[in-house]
C-alpha positions as CSV (number, residue, x, y, z in Angstrom):
1,M,84.6,4.0,34.9
2,S,81.6,6.3,35.3
3,G,83.5,9.6,35.2
4,K,85.8,11.7,37.3
5,I,84.4,13.9,40.1
6,G,86.3,16.8,41.8
7,F,85.4,17.4,45.4
8,V,85.9,20.5,47.6
9,S,84.8,20.2,51.2
10,L,84.7,23.2,53.6
11,G,83.3,23.7,57.0
12,C,83.0,21.7,60.2
13,P,83.6,18.0,60.9
14,K,79.9,17.3,60.4
15,A,80.2,18.6,56.9
16,L,83.3,16.5,56.4
17,V,81.3,13.4,57.4
18,D,78.6,14.3,54.8
19,A,81.4,14.6,52.2
20,E,82.8,11.2,53.2
21,R,79.3,9.6,52.7
22,I,78.9,11.2,49.2
23,V,82.4,10.3,48.1
24,T,82.0,6.7,49.4
25,Q,78.8,6.2,47.4
26,L,80.4,7.8,44.3
27,R,83.3,5.4,44.5
28,A,80.9,2.5,45.1
29,E,79.1,3.4,41.9
30,G,82.4,3.5,39.9
31,Y,83.1,7.2,39.8
32,E,86.7,8.3,40.3
33,I,87.7,11.2,42.6
34,A,89.9,13.6,40.7
35,K,92.7,15.5,42.3
36,D,92.3,18.8,40.3
37,Y,89.7,20.7,38.3
38,A,91.3,20.0,35.0
39,G,91.0,16.2,35.5
40,S,87.3,16.4,36.6
41,D,84.2,16.0,34.5
42,L,82.2,17.7,37.3
43,V,82.9,19.3,40.7
44,V,81.0,19.1,43.9
45,V,81.6,21.9,46.4
46,N,80.5,21.2,50.0
47,T,80.0,24.6,51.6
48,C,79.7,26.3,55.0
49,G,77.4,29.1,55.8
50,F,77.9,29.7,59.6
51,I,79.6,33.1,59.6
52,D,80.3,35.8,57.0
53,S,83.9,34.7,56.4
54,A,82.8,31.1,55.9
55,V,80.1,32.2,53.4
56,Q,82.6,34.2,51.4
57,E,85.1,31.4,51.4
58,S,82.4,29.0,50.1
59,L,81.3,31.5,47.4
60,D,84.9,32.0,46.3
61,A,85.4,28.2,46.1
62,I,82.2,27.9,44.0
63,G,83.4,30.7,41.7
64,E,86.9,29.1,41.3
65,A,85.3,25.7,40.5
66,L,83.1,27.4,37.9
67,A,86.0,29.3,36.3
68,E,88.3,26.2,36.2
69,N,85.8,23.5,35.3
70,G,82.3,25.0,34.6
71,K,80.2,22.1,35.9
72,V,79.5,22.6,39.6
73,I,77.1,21.0,42.1
74,V,76.8,22.8,45.4
75,T,75.8,21.2,48.7
76,G,76.2,22.0,52.4
77,C,74.9,24.6,54.8
78,L,75.3,27.6,52.4
79,G,73.0,25.8,50.0
80,A,70.1,26.1,52.5
81,K,70.8,29.8,53.2
82,K,68.4,32.5,51.8
83,N,68.7,36.2,51.1
84,A,66.3,38.7,52.7
85,D,64.0,38.5,49.7
86,G,63.9,34.7,49.9
87,T,66.2,33.9,47.0
88,D,69.0,31.4,47.3
89,V,72.3,32.9,48.3
90,V,74.3,30.6,46.0
91,T,72.3,31.0,42.8
92,S,72.0,34.7,43.3
93,V,75.8,35.0,43.1
94,H,76.5,32.0,40.9
95,P,73.5,31.3,38.7
96,K,75.4,28.8,36.5
97,V,75.7,26.1,39.1
98,L,74.1,22.8,38.0
99,A,72.3,22.1,41.3
100,V,72.1,23.3,44.9
101,T,71.2,21.2,48.0
102,G,71.4,21.8,51.7
103,P,73.4,19.9,54.3
104,H,73.2,16.1,54.9
105,A,71.7,15.7,51.4
106,A,73.8,12.9,50.0
107,D,70.9,11.3,48.1
108,E,70.1,14.7,46.4
109,V,73.7,15.2,45.5
110,L,74.0,11.8,44.0
111,S,70.8,12.3,42.0
112,A,72.3,15.6,40.6
113,V,75.5,13.8,39.7
114,H,73.6,11.0,38.0
115,Q,71.6,13.6,36.0
116,H,74.7,15.5,34.7
117,L,77.2,12.7,34.6
118,P,75.4,9.4,34.2
119,K,76.9,6.2,35.5
120,A,78.6,4.0,33.0
121,H,76.9,0.8,32.0
122,D,77.7,-2.1,34.4
123,P,76.8,-5.5,32.9
124,F,76.2,-6.9,36.4
125,S,74.2,-4.3,38.3
126,D,72.4,-3.1,35.1
127,L,70.6,-6.4,34.8
128,V,68.0,-4.7,37.0
129,P,66.2,-2.0,35.0
130,K,66.5,1.6,36.0
131,A,62.8,1.7,37.0
132,G,63.3,-1.3,39.3
133,V,61.3,-4.5,39.5
134,K,57.5,-3.7,39.5
135,L,54.7,-5.9,40.6
136,T,52.0,-3.9,38.6
137,P,51.1,-4.5,34.9
138,K,53.5,-2.8,32.4
139,H,51.1,0.0,31.5
140,Y,50.9,1.6,35.0
141,A,53.0,2.1,38.1
142,Y,52.8,3.8,41.5
143,L,55.1,6.7,42.5
144,K,55.3,7.3,46.2
145,I,56.2,10.9,47.1
146,S,56.1,10.8,50.9
147,E,55.7,8.6,54.0
148,G,53.6,9.2,57.1
149,C,51.1,11.8,58.0
150,N,50.8,14.8,60.3
151,H,47.1,14.4,61.0
152,R,46.0,12.7,64.2
153,C,42.6,11.4,63.2
154,T,41.1,9.3,66.0
155,F,40.0,6.6,63.6
156,C,43.4,6.3,61.8
157,I,46.4,4.3,62.9
158,I,48.7,5.4,60.0
159,P,50.8,8.0,62.0
160,S,51.5,5.4,64.7
161,L,52.7,2.9,62.0
162,R,54.5,5.2,59.6
163,G,55.3,8.3,61.7
164,D,55.1,12.0,60.7
165,L,55.0,13.2,57.2
166,V,58.4,13.0,55.4
167,S,58.6,14.0,51.7
168,R,61.0,12.4,49.3
169,P,63.6,14.7,47.7
170,I,61.9,16.0,44.5
171,G,64.9,15.2,42.4
172,D,64.6,11.5,43.3
173,V,60.9,11.5,42.5
174,L,61.3,13.1,39.1
175,L,64.2,10.8,38.2
176,E,62.1,7.7,39.2
177,A,59.2,9.1,37.1
178,Q,61.5,9.5,34.1
179,H,62.8,6.0,34.4
180,L,59.2,4.6,34.6
181,F,58.3,6.4,31.4
182,E,61.4,5.1,29.7
183,A,60.4,1.6,30.7
184,G,57.0,2.0,28.9
185,V,54.7,3.1,31.7
186,K,51.6,4.9,30.3
187,E,49.8,5.7,33.6
188,L,51.5,7.1,36.7
189,L,49.7,7.0,40.0
190,V,51.2,9.4,42.5
191,V,50.6,8.3,46.1
192,S,50.8,10.0,49.4
193,M,49.1,9.6,52.7
194,G,48.1,13.3,52.8
195,G,49.3,16.6,54.3
196,G,49.1,18.8,57.3
197,G,51.2,21.5,59.1
198,G,51.9,23.3,55.8
199,A,53.1,20.2,54.0
200,L,51.6,18.4,50.9
201,L,47.9,18.7,50.3
202,S,45.8,20.5,52.9
203,L,46.4,24.1,51.7
204,S,44.4,26.8,50.0
205,L,45.0,27.1,46.2
206,T,47.1,30.3,46.7
207,T,49.6,28.6,49.0
208,F,49.2,25.4,47.1
209,R,50.9,26.8,44.0
210,N,54.0,27.5,46.0
211,N,54.5,24.3,48.0
212,F,56.3,21.0,47.3
213,F,53.3,19.1,45.9
214,S,52.5,21.8,43.4
215,S,56.1,22.0,42.2
216,L,56.3,18.3,41.9
217,L,53.1,17.8,39.9
218,E,54.0,20.7,37.6
219,S,57.4,19.0,36.9
220,L,55.7,15.7,36.3
221,L,53.3,17.3,33.9
222,A,56.4,18.7,32.0
223,I,57.8,15.2,31.7
224,C,54.4,14.1,30.5
225,F,54.3,16.8,27.8
226,S,57.8,15.9,26.6
227,A,56.9,12.2,26.1
228,K,56.2,10.9,22.7
229,E,52.9,9.3,23.7
230,A,50.1,10.7,25.8
231,R,50.5,10.0,29.5
232,I,47.8,9.8,32.1
233,F,48.4,10.9,35.7
234,S,46.3,9.8,38.6
235,V,46.8,11.1,42.1
236,A,45.8,8.7,44.9
237,A,45.9,10.7,48.1
238,F,43.8,10.6,51.2
239,C,42.9,14.3,51.4
240,A,39.9,16.1,49.9
241,S,41.7,19.4,49.3
242,V,43.8,17.7,46.6
243,R,40.9,18.9,44.3
244,S,42.4,22.4,44.6
245,F,45.2,21.3,42.3
246,L,42.7,21.1,39.4
247,G,43.3,24.8,38.8
248,L,46.9,24.1,37.8
249,V,46.0,21.7,35.0
250,R,42.9,23.1,33.3
251,G,43.4,23.7,29.7
252,S,46.3,21.3,29.5
253,S,46.5,18.4,26.9
254,C,47.3,15.9,29.6
255,S,44.6,14.0,31.4
256,L,44.9,14.3,35.2
257,W,42.4,12.7,37.5
258,F,42.2,11.9,41.2
259,C,41.2,8.8,43.1
260,S,40.9,7.4,46.6
261,D,39.7,10.8,47.8
262,I,38.0,9.5,50.9
263,L,38.2,12.2,53.6
C-alpha cells in the first residue's frame, strides 16, 4: 500500500467530479482513502471560491486539516483565487500547505501527492523506470514543456497540426527532469515550439523573469546545482527572443546554451 490519503471535497457537482477523478487515480496507484484525519498520511482539500461564505468554509476546512493532520494539499476554485495584491488567497491565510492548484487539475494534485507521499514499490509496474523508456543515448534526453504554437506564420503548418500553445504543468516537468537526472542523464534538452500571446518565449526580459518559462528554467537550474555531477542544459526552441533568458544565468556555474534558434 502506498499510503493513506484523507480527502475533503467542497463546492459544486463539477468539483465533485474532479474529486472523483483524483480519488480514482489514487486508488488505482495503490493509495488508500482514509476516513479521518488521524488515519491519514496526507490530506487533500478540494475547495470552492464562488461566494464569500464558500471561501470561508474552504479556508476553515484547510485550517482544520492542518491542525488535525499537518500535511495538506489544496485544489479547486479557491486555489486559483488571488488577493488584490496578486498573492494567493490560500497561502496568504495558510502558508504551511504543501501545494496549491486550481480547479480540474488532477495531474498536478497527483504530482504533489507523489512528491510528499511517494508510491510504494510495485514489482510489476516498476519494471519500467521512472524516467520512462527513452530512445536517445543514455547521456542526454529531451524534455518537452509545451505543445502547439500561438503564432500564425504563413510558412508554418505547426499550429494546424498541433493546435494552440498549451504548457505542461510545471510540477510534472520538474518531476520528469528529476527522474531523468536520477537515471543518469547528463544533458537535458528543453524543447518547445515557441511562444506568443504572453506565453513562453516572445517577451521582453522584464516580463520574461515573471513568466512560466523563466520560473521553469530557474527551477531546472536549481535541480542542476543540487546534482552531484555537472549538468548541461540546452534549450531547443523556435524563437529568437529565447536569447533574453541569458541574463538569468550569467555568472552561474552551470553551462546553458541554446540551439535550433531559427526565426
